[in-house]
C-alpha positions in Angstrom: 11.5 19.3 -15.4 14.3 16.7 -15.0 14.6 15.5 -11.5 18.1 14.1 -12.0 20.7 14.2 -14.8 19.8 10.8 -16.2 18.0 10.7 -19.5 14.3 9.7 -19.1 13.6 6.4 -20.8 17.3 5.7 -21.3 19.1 2.4 -21.0 20.1 2.9 -17.3 19.8 0.4 -14.5 16.7 -1.7 -14.7 16.2 -1.6 -18.4 15.6 0.7 -21.3 12.5 2.6 -22.4 9.8 0.3 -23.6 9.8 1.5 -27.2 13.5 0.9 -27.6 13.9 -2.6 -26.3 14.3 -5.4 -28.8 12.4 -8.7 -28.2 14.6 -11.5 -27.0 14.5 -15.1 -28.3 12.2 -14.4 -31.2 11.5 -11.9 -34.0 9.8 -8.7 -33.1 6.7 -9.7 -35.0 6.6 -13.1 -33.3 7.0 -11.5 -29.8 4.3 -9.0 -30.5 1.9 -11.8 -31.7 2.6 -13.8 -28.6 2.0 -10.7 -26.4 -1.3 -9.8 -28.1 -2.6 -13.3 -28.3 -2.2 -13.9 -24.5 -3.8 -10.5 -23.7 -6.7 -11.3 -26.1 -7.3 -14.7 -24.5 -7.2 -13.2 -21.0 -9.8 -10.6 -22.0 -12.0 -13.3 -23.4 -11.8 -15.8 -20.6 -11.1 -14.0 -17.3 -13.5 -12.2 -15.0 -14.5 -8.6 -15.6 -13.2 -8.0 -12.0 -9.6 -8.0 -13.2 -7.9 -4.7 -12.4 -4.1 -4.4 -12.9 -4.4 -6.1 -16.3 -6.6 -3.3 -17.6 -4.2 -0.5 -16.7 -1.0 -2.5 -17.4 -1.4 -4.4 -20.6 1.8 -6.3 -20.4 2.7 -10.0 -20.3 5.6 -10.6 -17.9 7.8 -13.5 -18.8 11.1 -12.7 -16.9 11.9 -10.6 -13.9 14.8 -9.7 -11.7 15.1 -7.1 -9.0 13.4 -3.9 -10.2 13.1 -5.1 -13.8 10.3 -6.9 -15.6 10.5 -8.1 -19.2 7.4 -8.7 -21.2 6.5 -11.3 -23.8 7.1 -8.6 -26.5 10.6 -8.0 -25.2 10.0 -4.6 -23.6 11.5 -3.9 -20.2 10.0 -2.0 -17.4 11.1 -0.6 -14.0 8.5 -2.1 -11.6 7.5 0.3 -8.9 4.3 -1.7 -8.2 6.3 -4.6 -6.6 3.3 -6.9 -6.5 1.3 -4.2 -4.6 4.1 -4.0 -2.1 4.7 -7.8 -1.8 8.2 -7.8 -3.2 10.3 -6.3 -0.5 13.5 -7.6 -2.3 12.2 -7.2 -5.8 11.7 -10.0 -8.3 13.5 -13.4 -7.9 16.0 -12.2 -5.3 18.9 -14.8 -5.0 18.3 -15.4 -1.3 14.6 -16.1 -1.9 15.3 -18.5 -4.8 17.9 -20.3 -2.8 15.5 -20.8 0.2 12.8 -22.2 -2.1 15.3 -24.5 -3.9 16.6 -25.8 -0.6 13.1 -26.9 0.5 12.3 -28.4 -2.9 15.6 -30.3 -2.9 15.2 -31.6 0.7 12.1 -33.7 0.0 10.2 -31.9 2.7 6.4 -31.8 2.4 5.1 -28.8 0.6 1.6 -29.1 2.2 1.5 -29.6 6.0 -1.7 -28.0 7.2 -0.8 -26.6 10.6 1.6 -29.3 11.6 4.9 -28.3 13.1 7.8 -28.4 10.6 11.4 -27.2 10.8 10.6 -24.6 8.0 7.7 -23.2 10.0 9.7 -23.1 13.2 12.5 -21.1 11.5 9.9 -18.7 10.1 8.3 -18.1 13.5 11.8 -17.6 15.1 12.7 -14.9 12.5 9.3 -13.3 12.6 9.4 -12.9 16.4 12.9 -11.6 16.2 11.7 -8.6 14.2 8.5 -7.7 16.2 8.2 -4.4 18.0 10.1 -4.3 21.3 8.5 -6.5 24.0 5.7 -7.8 21.8 7.3 -11.2 21.1 7.7 -11.9 24.8 3.9 -12.4 25.2 2.8 -13.2 21.7 1.0 -15.9 19.8 0.8 -16.4 16.1 -2.1 -17.8 14.0 -1.5 -18.9 10.4 -4.5 -18.1 8.3 -5.5 -18.5 4.7 -3.0 -17.2 2.1 -4.2 -13.6 1.7 -4.0 -10.5 3.9 -7.8 -10.2 4.0 -7.9 -13.7 5.6 -5.7 -12.4 8.4 -8.0 -9.4 8.9 -11.0 -11.6 9.2 -9.2 -13.8 11.6 -8.2 -10.8 13.7 -11.8 -9.7 13.9 -12.9 -13.1 15.0 -10.2 -13.2 17.6 -11.0 -9.9 19.3 -14.7 -10.6 19.2 -14.2 -13.9 20.9 -11.8 -12.4 23.5 -13.9 -9.4 24.4 -17.4 -10.8 23.9 -18.2 -7.6 21.9 -19.2 -7.4 18.2 -18.4 -4.0 16.8 -15.2 -2.9 15.0 -13.9 0.7 14.7 -12.1 1.5 11.5 -11.2 4.7 9.6 -12.3 6.5 6.5 -10.0 5.8 3.5 -8.9 2.4 4.9 -8.3 -0.7 2.9 -8.2 -4.0 4.7 -9.1 -6.6 2.0 -11.8 -7.9 -0.2 -13.8 -10.3 2.0 -17.1 -9.1 3.5 -15.8 -8.1 7.0 -12.6 -6.5 5.5 -14.7 -4.6 3.0 -17.0 -3.3 5.7 -14.0 -2.0 7.6 -12.7 -0.4 4.4 -16.0 1.5 4.0 -17.0 -0.4 0.8 -19.9 -2.4 2.3 -22.6 -1.6 4.8 -22.1 -3.2 8.2 -23.8 -2.0 11.3 -21.0 -3.6 13.4 -18.3 -1.3 11.8 -18.0 2.4 12.9 -15.9 4.5 10.6 -13.9 7.4 12.1 -11.9 10.3 10.5 -8.3 9.5 9.7 -6.0 12.5 10.0 -4.5 14.0 6.9 -3.3 17.3 5.7 -4.3 17.9 2.1 -7.9 16.7 2.4 -8.4 17.1 6.1 -12.0 16.1 7.0 -12.1 19.2 9.3 -10.5 21.5 6.8 -7.5 22.4 8.9 -4.9 19.7 8.5 -1.7 19.5 10.6 -1.6 18.9 14.3 -4.9 20.7 14.8 -6.6 18.4 12.3 -5.1 15.3 14.0 -6.3 16.6 17.4 -9.8 17.1 16.1 -9.8 13.5 14.7 -8.6 12.1 18.0 -11.3 14.0 19.9 -13.9 12.7 17.5 -12.8 9.2 18.2 -12.7 9.7 22.0 -16.2 11.2 21.9 -17.6 8.2 20.0 -16.0 5.9 22.5 -17.2 7.7 25.6 -20.5 9.2 24.6 -23.2 6.8 25.7 -25.5 8.3 23.1 -23.1 8.2 20.2 -24.9 5.1 18.9 -21.6 3.1 18.8 -21.3 0.5 21.6 -17.8 -0.2 23.0 -16.2 -2.2 20.2 -14.4 -5.5 20.1 -11.4 -3.8 18.5 -10.0 -0.9 16.5 -8.1 -1.5 13.2 -5.9 1.1 11.6 -3.0 1.3 9.1 0.1 3.2 10.1 0.1 4.5 6.5 -3.0 4.3 4.5 -1.8 2.7 1.2 -4.8 2.2 -1.1 -6.3 5.3 0.6 -3.7 7.5 -1.1 -0.4 7.0 0.8 -1.4 8.9 4.0 0.9 8.5 6.9 -0.7 8.6 10.4 0.8 11.3 12.6 2.9 9.7 15.3 1.2 11.7 18.1 -2.2 10.6 16.8 -1.1 6.9 16.7 0.0 7.2 20.4 -3.3 8.8 21.2 -5.2 5.9 19.6 -3.0 3.5 21.6 -3.9 5.3 24.9 -7.6 5.6 24.1 -7.9 1.9 23.3 -5.8 0.7 26.2 -7.7 2.7 28.7 -11.0 1.2 27.5 -9.7 -2.4 27.1 -10.3 -2.2 23.3 -7.7 -4.3 21.4 -5.8 -2.2 18.9 -5.3 -4.0 15.6 -2.4 -2.7 13.4 -2.8 -3.6 9.7 0.8 -4.0 8.6 0.0 -6.0 5.5 1.6 -3.3 3.2 3.5 -1.2 5.7 5.5 -4.1 7.2 9.0 -5.5 6.5 10.8 -2.2 6.2 8.5 -0.5 3.7 8.0 2.7 5.6 11.6 3.1 6.9 11.1 1.0 10.0 10.7 -2.7 10.1 7.0 -2.2 11.2 5.1 0.9 10.6 4.0 1.2 14.2 7.6 1.6 15.3 7.7 5.2 14.0 5.4 6.2 16.9 6.7 3.7 19.4 3.3 2.0 19.6 2.9 -1.7 20.4 -0.5 -2.9 19.3 -2.4 -5.8 20.7 -2.8 -7.5 17.3 -0.8 -7.3 14.1 -2.1 -8.6 10.7 0.7 -9.5 8.3 0.9 -10.7 4.7 2.4 -9.5 1.4 6.2 -9.2 2.0 6.3 -11.7 4.9 5.9 -14.5 2.3 8.9 -13.4 0.2 6.6 -13.1 -2.9 4.5 -16.3 -2.1 1.1 -16.4 -0.4 1.3 -16.2 3.4 -0.8 -14.4 6.0 -0.6 -14.5 9.8 -2.1 -12.8 12.9 0.3 -12.1 15.8 -1.4 -11.1 19.0 -1.0 -10.8 22.8 -1.3 -14.2 24.5 -4.1 -13.2 26.8 -6.3 -12.8 23.8 -5.8 -16.4 22.9 -9.2 -17.7 23.9 -9.9 -19.7 20.8 -10.9 -23.4 21.1 -9.1 -25.9 18.8 -10.5 -25.5 15.3 -12.0 -22.1 16.0 -10.1 -20.7 13.0 -8.5 -22.9 10.3 -7.5 -23.0 6.7 -6.4 -25.7 4.3 -3.4 -23.7 2.9 -2.1 -22.1 6.1 1.0 -24.3 6.1 2.6 -23.0 2.8 6.2 -24.3 3.3 7.7 -22.6 0.3 6.2 -19.3 1.4 7.5 -19.7 4.9 11.0 -20.5 3.6 10.9 -17.5 1.2 9.5 -15.3 4.0 12.3 -16.3 6.5 14.9 -15.5 3.9 13.3 -12.1 3.2 12.9 -11.1 6.8 16.4 -12.1 7.6 17.9 -10.3 4.6 15.9 -7.1 5.4 17.0 -7.2 9.0 20.7 -8.1 8.5 21.2 -5.6 5.7 19.3 -2.8 7.4 17.1 -2.3 4.5 14.5 -0.5 6.6 17.0 2.2 7.4 18.0 2.3 3.7 14.3 2.8 2.8 14.1 5.7 5.2 17.1 7.5 3.7 16.3 6.9 0.1 12.6 7.6 0.6 13.3 10.9 2.2 15.6 11.9 -0.7 12.9 10.8 -3.3 10.2 12.8 -1.5 12.4 15.9 -1.6 13.1 15.5 -5.3 9.4 15.0 -6.0 8.6 18.0 -3.9 10.7 20.0 -6.4 8.7 18.5 -9.2 5.5 19.6 -7.5 6.8 23.2 -7.4 7.0 23.2 -11.1 3.7 21.5 -11.9 0.6 22.8 -10.2 -1.3 19.6 -11.1 0.6 17.9 -8.3 -1.4 18.8 -5.2 0.7 17.1 -2.6 3.7 14.8 -2.4 3.6 12.5 0.7 4.7 9.2 2.0 7.0 7.4 4.4 10.1 5.4 3.5 9.6 3.7 0.1 5.8 4.2 0.2 5.3 7.3 -1.8 2.4 9.1 -3.3 1.7 12.1 -5.6 -1.9 13.4 -5.5 -2.8 14.8 -8.9 -5.3 17.6 -9.0 -7.0 19.9 -11.5 -5.2 23.3 -11.1 -8.0 25.0 -13.1 -10.7 23.8 -10.6 -12.4 25.9 -8.0 -10.2 28.5 -6.4 -10.8 29.2 -2.7 -12.8 32.3 -3.2 -15.1 30.4 -5.6 -15.9 27.6 -3.2 -19.5 27.2 -2.3 -18.5 26.5 1.3 -16.0 29.1 2.6 -12.9 27.4 4.1 -12.1 27.7 7.8 -9.5 30.4 8.7 -6.1 29.2 7.9 -7.3 26.2 6.0 -5.5 24.9 3.0 -8.1 24.3 0.3 -7.3 21.4 -1.9 -7.9 21.5 -5.6 -10.4 18.9 -7.2 -8.9 15.4 -7.6 -7.9 14.6 -11.2 -8.3 10.9 -11.8 -8.2 11.2 -15.6 -4.9 13.1 -15.3 -3.5 10.4 -12.9 -4.5 7.7 -15.4 -2.8 9.6 -18.2 0.4 9.8 -16.1 0.2 6.0 -15.5 -0.1 5.5 -19.3 2.8 7.8 -20.0 4.9 6.1 -17.4 4.2 2.7 -19.0 5.2 4.1 -22.4 8.5 5.1 -20.8 9.1 1.7 -19.2 7.9 2.5 -15.7 5.1 0.6 -13.8 3.3 2.6 -11.1 0.0 2.1 -9.3 -2.9 4.5 -8.7 -4.8 4.9 -5.4 -6.6 7.4 -3.2 -10.3 8.3 -2.8 -10.7 9.1 -6.5 -7.8 7.0 -8.0 -5.9 10.3 -8.4 -2.8 9.4 -6.4 0.2 8.1 -8.2 1.8 5.5 -6.0 5.5 4.3 -5.9 6.3 1.0 -4.1 9.7 0.1 -5.3 11.6 -2.8 -3.8 13.8 -2.0 -0.8 16.8 -3.1 -2.9 16.4 -0.3 -5.4 19.8 1.4 -6.0 20.4 5.2 -6.1 21.0 4.9 -9.9 17.7 3.1 -10.4 15.8 5.6 -8.2 17.1 8.4 -10.4 15.9 6.5 -13.5 12.5 6.1 -11.9 12.1 9.7 -11.0 13.3 10.9 -14.4 10.7 8.7 -16.2 8.0 9.8 -13.8 8.9 13.5 -14.3 8.8 13.1 -18.0 5.4 11.4 -17.8 4.0 14.1 -15.6 5.2 16.7 -18.0 3.6 15.0 -21.0 0.3 14.3 -19.3 0.1 17.8 -17.9 0.8 19.3 -21.3 -2.0 17.3 -22.9 -4.3 18.1 -20.0 -3.6 21.8 -20.3 -4.2 21.8 -24.1 -7.5 20.0 -23.6 -8.6 22.5 -20.9 -7.8 25.4 -23.3 -9.9 23.9 -26.0 -12.9 23.1 -23.8 -12.7 26.0 -21.4 -12.9 25.9 -17.6 -15.4 23.6 -15.9 -18.7 25.0 -14.8 -19.5 26.1 -11.2 -21.6 23.0 -10.5 -18.9 20.7 -11.8 -16.3 22.4 -9.6 -18.5 22.2 -6.6 -19.2 18.5 -6.9 -15.5 17.8 -7.4 -14.5 19.8 -4.3 -17.1 18.1 -2.1 -16.2 14.6 -3.5 -12.5 15.2 -2.8 -13.0 16.2 0.8 -12.7 12.6 1.9 
């Protein structure tokens, strides 16, 4: 299927198909040798923990806006955007100008937590964008350079303020890679973290989805909070994402968000909103919580707020500010270049109404991808908010509802088994066509699109055409393989179904 009339892989906005681009500045053989040599040395010298480099064997040397050019001269449309960091795309002129201005001024680049004009301007702009009424009674703490540092700082803050130890988090969450953040993400055991069901439609933990599933999830949370025998003491805080990103692009229902706000407020449990990936216009509002009208007690921010450079902060209600001097510090919390780049980014997004633009374009892209899903049964669901979009890929030959070991609830929508191999094939086919995407979700079966907020209509058409072409190619190969090998056995189907229930 062709989503738009543009030719997939053509020389439209953002670059040509990877196979067609000629290397620049050197012979094709020389460019290829440079490309392969760098990748070979990376493989030999870097940690086995590297991730993006395995799925995306490219060597970026130049970038602008949506486009990346590799050392081999091939060009790609980048819908990874530094895992959502690049709200304005690569090397946006306002960001470059802000960085040059600081460099040319002779200002210190390293200032610990000292007051500087650059920091003052950043805080002014940040507070200007906060949800209504929040900035009037807010404090900001600059942390280490990564979002996970902000999460850890937020946990320390609410534990100090409440005198309690536990944290409530949600299944499918991702909050970072440090120990506390991993525990809240469900990837490390921690008796101080209680994990709760996060509402979703396609893989609803209660098998019903929709408003009923969200209501059951809320009741579960309320029961855990109020039942003295739930085994979960009143926590120091609750952390949630307005849209679960790494969890598979799952937007939280607005009513459920408001319910979580009421539940926590009534019990004096600080609500922590993880806006690390959802913030700065990504979801179609400047902050993801604004869709539901919720004002949290704490916000953890990183990624786009640094304008592509490392920066992380915690913003919180001033009555929570019980820290003593030095209670939380970090050598690189005063990154002046990141603050300057961040100020420029926040201002540009606000003044040019890029959040509203993300809402409009994102809605159109979701509609077009919905049409693609109608043609390809391997797309189980298309979902997202703004320019945070996901396609869950499934095995359409997997267990049918009547074959399930556990009968579905009346009216339940039974999901097909997740198809991580198919998702990986789509990612490879996209790369062949000059499109960079990310995978996520419980089984790495969700194709994720995180284009910059500056993407044009023409560029979005090129992205969707290349993605549609990649899905078609991967689905065809998957179908051919299934015909050769036959349908999976009952035991295989059952385990896939259970594992995908999330």
